[in-house]
N, C-alpha and C positions, 0 to 999 in steps of 0.2 A: 824843745817841749819846754816851755812857763810851771815850775811849781807856784801853785793857788793856794792865799791863808786854810783854804775851803779841805784843801791836800794836806797840808801840815798838820792842820789841828785832826783831819784822819787818821796823820800817821799815828802822832800821838797819845791819841785815845786806844790804839789799834795793842795787844796782849801778847806778848811776847808767847805763851801758850799758844794764842791762833795760828801762830805762825813757823812757831818750831818741827809741828808733822810734818809739814809741806818742806822744811827745808829736807827734814830726815828724806823723805820719801825721793826726794830728787836728788841728794847724791847717790843715794845707795838703789835707786835704779841702773844709774851710770858709774855702778859696782865701787862707788867708796865706800866708806863706816861711817859709823854716829862719831866715832873717837876721832876720826879724823876732823870729820863737821865740826869736836869740840875743842879738839884742839885747833881749829879756826876762829872759831866762839873766843878761847881762852886768850890767842895773841891780840887778839881786834879790841878783847872788855879786862880784861884779867882776872874773869869770871872762873873756877870752879868746876868740877864739875855739880857738885853740889849745891852750890851756889846756882848754876844752870836749876838743877831739880827744886829748888826753893822758889825761885821765881816763874815755876811751868805751873804749882801747885797755887803759891798768890794769888794766878794770871797777872802778872806786876806788869802795869801797860810798857812802853816800848820808851817815854820819858822818864817813866823812874828804871827803868833796865838803863838804860843811859845817864841816867844825872849819876846812877851809882857805878856806872863803870871805871875806871882808870886805863883812857884810850890809848895805845900805843901809840908813841910820839911819830911815828913811820904811818901812820895812818891817813894822814894825808897824798901818803904814795898812791895810792887807791883812785885812780885813774878809770876815767873814760864813760862809756853809756849800759846805763841797765835801766830796764822797764822804761823807756824811751827817752830818760836826763841821763842828761851828762854832770858827772859827781860833780864834777868838780865847779860846776857853774851855778850848783846850789847853797841858793843865799842860806835859809832857815838849817844852824846849824842840827836839830835833831834828823832832820829830813837826811841828811847830809850822811849822816851816824848811820842811821838806818840802811845808809842804801851803800854807806860801804860793807858794811855786814852782806845783805843780799851781793854785791858785788863777790865777796870773800867767794860765799856759799856757791854761785852762777859758776869760778872758774875752780874750787873742786869738782863739782857735776861736771864740769868738760873735759877735763881730767889735767888740769896742765899741774905740771911741780911742788909739788910743799913747798922748798924752796923758794919757789917765785912767785906761792899764793901767800907769805910769811915775809912781807918787804922788807928785808935787814937796811 
């Protein structure tokens, strides 16, 4: 599936706060914890729990969220298909970063071992 400029714009304007509850629901429904979710997010972005709460309160967009992130140097090892898109083929850096996060959350919910999710 091809990522369109409109799709990229929509993702950039989406707030982390609007998606976060869905991440929690997805992982908890599959027996994983909020703490594990935060561990995955911290690995990808470098954000502490306190920083995540601040972003949720301020309703920051994904654009701001990822501009402030210190992306893990192993993030490009996140590959595969998420939401119908092959991550490694996404040209827009922000859209690719959001899909990295989606993929990690998906792997957590599917019961993948934390050592495999956190690519070292």
